[in-house]
C-alpha positions as CSV (number, residue, x, y, z in Angstrom):
1,M,194.0,21.7,115.7
2,K,194.3,23.2,111.9
3,T,192.0,26.8,112.1
4,T,192.6,27.7,108.8
5,T,189.4,26.7,106.2
6,D,190.2,29.2,103.5
7,P,191.8,26.7,100.5
8,W,193.3,30.2,99.2
9,P,193.9,32.7,102.6
10,P,195.2,35.6,102.3
11,L,199.5,36.3,103.0
12,D,201.2,39.2,104.0
13,Y,204.6,38.2,103.1
14,L,206.3,41.6,104.9
15,A,203.9,40.9,107.8
16,A,205.1,37.2,108.0
17,K,208.4,37.5,106.9
18,D,210.1,36.2,110.0
19,V,208.1,33.3,110.0
20,L,208.1,32.2,106.8
21,E,212.1,32.6,106.9
22,A,212.2,30.4,110.1
23,I,209.9,27.6,108.1
24,H,211.8,28.2,105.4
25,M,215.2,27.1,107.2
26,Q,213.8,24.5,109.2
27,T,212.6,22.6,106.0
28,Q,216.5,23.0,104.7
29,V,217.1,20.9,108.2
30,V,214.9,18.1,107.1
31,G,215.9,18.6,103.1
32,K,219.5,18.1,104.2
33,V,219.0,14.9,105.6
34,K,217.1,13.8,103.1
35,L,219.6,15.1,100.7
36,A,222.2,13.0,102.5
37,L,219.7,9.7,102.7
38,T,218.3,9.7,99.3
39,P,219.7,8.9,95.9
40,A,221.2,11.4,93.7
41,A,219.0,11.9,90.8
42,P,219.1,14.2,87.3
43,E,217.6,18.0,88.6
44,W,218.0,16.9,92.1
45,Q,214.4,15.6,91.6
46,T,214.6,13.5,94.7
47,V,215.6,16.6,96.9
48,P,212.2,18.1,97.3
49,L,210.0,17.9,99.8
50,W,206.2,16.3,99.2
51,V,202.9,18.0,100.2
52,G,201.0,15.8,102.2
53,G,197.4,15.8,103.7
54,R,198.8,17.5,106.9
55,G,201.9,19.1,105.6
56,L,205.4,18.3,103.9
57,T,206.9,15.2,104.1
58,T,210.2,14.2,103.2
59,G,208.7,10.4,101.6
60,L,210.6,7.1,102.3
61,M,214.0,7.4,103.0
62,R,216.7,4.6,103.1
63,A,218.2,4.3,106.9
64,G,220.3,1.3,106.8
65,D,217.8,-1.4,106.2
66,R,215.3,0.5,107.4
67,G,212.7,3.2,105.6
68,L,212.4,6.5,107.6
69,E,210.1,9.3,107.1
70,I,210.0,12.8,108.4
71,A,207.1,15.1,108.0
72,F,205.8,18.7,109.2
73,D,202.6,18.4,110.8
74,F,201.2,21.9,110.2
75,V,197.6,20.7,111.4
76,E,198.7,19.6,115.0
77,H,201.9,21.8,114.4
78,R,204.8,18.7,114.9
79,L,207.9,17.6,113.4
80,G,207.4,13.6,113.0
81,F,209.8,10.8,112.6
82,T,208.9,7.2,111.8
83,T,210.3,4.4,110.4
84,T,208.7,1.2,108.4
85,D,209.8,-1.0,112.0
86,G,207.4,0.8,113.6
87,G,210.0,3.7,114.9
88,R,208.6,7.0,116.1
89,S,209.8,10.1,117.3
90,G,209.0,13.8,117.1
91,F,208.5,17.4,118.8
92,D,206.3,20.5,118.7
93,L,206.7,22.5,116.1
94,E,206.9,25.8,118.2
95,P,208.9,28.9,118.6
96,R,213.3,28.0,119.1
97,P,216.7,29.1,117.3
98,L,217.7,27.4,114.3
99,C,220.3,26.0,116.3
100,D,217.9,24.1,118.7
101,F,215.9,23.1,116.1
102,T,218.6,21.4,113.9
103,A,220.1,19.8,117.8
104,A,216.3,18.5,118.0
105,V,216.1,16.8,114.6
106,M,219.3,15.5,115.6
107,S,218.0,13.9,118.8
108,A,215.1,12.4,117.0
109,L,217.0,10.8,114.5
110,A,219.7,9.4,117.4
111,D,216.3,8.5,119.4
112,L,215.2,5.9,116.5
113,G,219.1,4.6,116.4
114,I,220.1,6.6,112.6
115,Q,223.3,8.5,112.8
116,V,223.1,11.5,110.1
117,T,225.5,13.9,108.9
118,I,224.7,16.6,107.0
119,N,226.2,20.2,105.6
120,P,225.2,22.5,108.1
121,M,225.4,26.0,106.0
122,T,222.1,27.0,104.7
123,V,221.8,27.4,100.8
124,E,220.6,29.5,98.2
125,V,220.0,32.3,100.5
126,P,221.3,35.5,100.1
127,N,223.2,35.3,104.0
128,P,224.2,32.4,104.7
129,V,224.3,30.6,108.2
130,R,225.2,27.6,109.9
131,C,222.0,25.8,110.9
132,D,223.6,24.2,113.6
133,E,225.0,27.3,115.1
134,H,222.3,30.2,114.0
135,R,220.6,31.5,117.1
136,G,218.3,33.5,114.7
137,C,214.7,32.0,113.3
138,G,213.5,31.5,116.8
139,V,210.2,32.3,115.8
140,Y,207.1,30.2,114.9
141,D,203.1,31.3,114.4
142,R,200.5,28.9,114.0
143,D,198.4,30.8,111.8
144,V,200.8,31.6,109.3
145,A,202.3,27.9,109.0
146,E,198.6,27.1,108.8
147,R,198.2,29.6,105.4
148,L,201.2,28.2,103.8
149,F,200.4,24.9,103.9
150,A,196.7,26.0,102.7
151,I,198.4,28.0,99.5
152,W,200.8,24.8,99.3
153,S,198.2,22.3,99.3
154,S,196.0,24.1,96.7
155,T,198.4,24.7,94.6
156,A,199.7,20.9,94.4
157,L,196.2,20.0,93.2
158,V,196.1,22.3,90.8
159,L,200.4,22.3,89.0
160,E,199.1,18.2,89.3
161,E,196.1,19.1,86.6
162,H,199.2,21.0,84.7
163,R,201.4,18.3,85.2
164,A,199.0,15.5,84.3
165,R,199.1,17.2,80.4
166,F,202.4,16.6,79.0
167,W,203.7,13.5,77.9
168,G,207.8,14.1,78.5
169,K,210.1,14.1,80.6
170,Q,208.9,16.3,84.2
171,T,209.4,16.5,87.9
172,Q,207.2,15.6,90.3
173,V,205.4,18.4,92.2
174,G,207.5,19.7,95.1
175,M,209.0,22.1,97.5
176,Y,212.5,22.9,96.8
177,W,213.8,23.8,100.2
178,G,216.8,25.8,99.1
179,T,214.7,28.4,96.5
180,F,211.4,27.9,99.4
181,D,209.4,27.6,96.3
182,L,206.5,24.7,95.3
183,S,207.0,23.9,91.9
184,V,206.9,21.5,88.6
185,A,209.3,21.8,85.8
186,R,209.0,20.1,82.0
187,Y,212.4,19.1,79.7
188,N,213.2,19.0,76.8
189,L,215.4,16.8,77.0
190,V,218.4,18.8,75.1
191,P,221.5,19.3,76.8
192,V,222.7,23.0,78.4
193,E,226.0,23.5,79.1
194,A,226.7,24.9,82.4
195,S,228.3,28.3,82.7
196,A,231.8,28.8,83.9
197,N,231.0,30.1,87.2
198,A,227.7,28.1,87.4
199,D,227.6,26.4,91.1
200,L,227.3,22.8,91.6
201,I,223.5,23.1,92.2
202,H,222.9,25.2,89.1
203,R,225.2,22.5,87.0
204,V,222.6,19.6,88.5
205,A,219.5,21.5,88.2
206,M,220.1,23.5,84.6
207,D,221.6,20.7,82.9
208,S,218.6,20.3,79.9
209,E,216.2,23.2,78.4
210,Q,213.3,23.6,80.8
211,S,209.9,24.9,81.7
212,E,208.8,25.6,85.3
213,V,205.7,27.0,86.7
214,G,205.7,27.7,90.7
215,F,204.8,29.1,94.0
216,W,207.1,31.2,96.1
217,P,205.7,33.3,99.4
218,G,207.7,35.8,98.5
219,S,210.9,37.4,99.2
220,E,213.5,40.5,99.6
221,R,213.7,40.9,96.0
222,Y,209.8,40.6,95.3
223,P,208.1,41.3,98.5
224,K,204.8,39.3,97.9
225,P,203.7,35.8,97.3
226,A,203.3,35.0,93.7
227,F,203.2,32.4,91.3
228,F,206.2,32.3,88.5
229,S,207.0,30.8,85.3
230,Y,210.5,30.8,83.0
231,T,211.9,29.2,80.2
232,Y,215.5,28.0,80.7
233,P,217.7,28.9,78.6
234,K,215.4,32.3,78.1
235,P,214.5,32.4,74.6
236,A,214.8,35.2,72.2
237,G,211.8,38.1,72.7
238,I,209.9,35.7,75.3
239,E,209.6,39.2,77.5
240,Q,207.0,40.2,74.3
241,A,205.1,36.9,74.3
242,H,201.4,37.7,75.3
243,V,200.5,35.6,78.5
244,T,197.1,35.0,80.3
245,P,195.5,36.4,82.7
246,A,195.7,39.3,81.8
247,V,197.0,40.5,85.1
248,A,200.3,38.1,84.7
249,R,203.1,39.8,82.8
250,W,206.9,39.4,82.2
251,D,208.9,41.1,85.3
252,A,212.0,42.5,83.9
253,T,213.8,42.5,87.6
254,M,213.0,39.2,88.3
255,G,213.9,37.5,84.5
256,E,210.6,35.6,84.5
257,F,206.6,35.9,84.3
258,L,204.6,36.5,87.5
259,L,201.2,36.4,88.3
260,D,200.5,37.6,91.9
261,Y,199.0,35.7,94.9
262,D,196.9,38.3,95.8
263,D,195.3,38.4,91.9
264,V,194.5,34.8,92.2
265,R,192.9,34.7,95.1
266,N,190.7,37.3,93.9
267,S,190.0,36.0,90.5
268,G,186.7,34.1,91.4
269,D,188.6,31.0,90.0
270,P,192.1,30.4,91.3
271,R,192.5,27.3,89.5
272,A,191.7,28.2,86.5
273,A,194.2,30.9,86.2
274,I,196.6,29.3,87.6
275,L,196.2,26.8,85.1
276,E,195.6,29.4,82.6
277,F,199.1,31.2,83.4
278,A,201.2,27.8,83.7
279,S,199.5,26.5,80.1
280,S,199.8,30.0,77.9
281,T,203.8,30.7,79.8
282,Y,205.0,27.4,78.7
283,G,203.5,27.7,75.5
284,A,205.2,31.4,75.1
285,G,208.6,30.2,75.9
286,A,208.4,26.4,74.4
287,E,207.3,27.8,71.0
288,R,210.0,30.3,71.4
289,A,212.5,27.4,71.8
290,D,211.4,25.2,69.3
291,W,210.3,22.4,71.4
292,D,208.3,19.3,69.7
293,L,204.8,20.5,70.9
294,A,203.3,17.6,68.8
295,L,205.1,15.1,70.7
296,L,205.1,16.7,74.1
297,D,201.6,17.5,74.5
298,R,200.0,14.9,72.8
299,G,198.8,12.9,76.3
300,P,198.1,10.0,76.9
301,S,195.6,7.3,74.8
302,T,191.8,7.3,76.1
């Protein structure tokens, strides 16, 4: 059973790096199944995994004339497969190479009579591998998984508050398994022409003006967990904008605003710190990009 009760537990990226990478790659396998079974939508809005009460879920997907859901349970540490006609399959989350995890996913689907073909190459990572052949990522640590889920679930609740304050088009709060971030994006519905060298992922994801805020657990480029925010295309002078809380800052290397997770959890009020960061960085970008704030921020009638 789940042992982490702190809603904002410490997370040491460098100490947990191998486990975080393994969980990331596992979510890519499940995410690829969702991609194969879900209709395409603007900005890949149907692709993310959603945060649930026990972990991450694909939500309901079409599998022939049935519905299918795949869910990471980070309380009992299982990957579960359920269908709307009562079918059930799954296996324990435990140390196993990525290729064995992929085989177990496909076997569980086959047990339910579901055949899915996925692109076997991992995406949006520095060194892509074939998930059905890679012998690495054979680690799993329940404590790290529980800490990560605690942060995801706490963050998702705060980002839902931020999302509720916007009247225009926006995504749901989702975990994007390519970049391994939990985020929400707001849109200005102004088309953006893709650069000549943009790949398919970016041509679809970055096709209109947007403001995004989210959390990622760390990477080789920035080896600690942090909240991030950016406006795309980057408005002139945004790096000089005053944003809050005071420990938030523009990071020239990453090209976006950052707020370290440790500063959030030590702030005394993590919810307020995240909302302040999300609101101030959105405002900084939307004002400089000349968004119609009177329309987009008007809120529902009460």
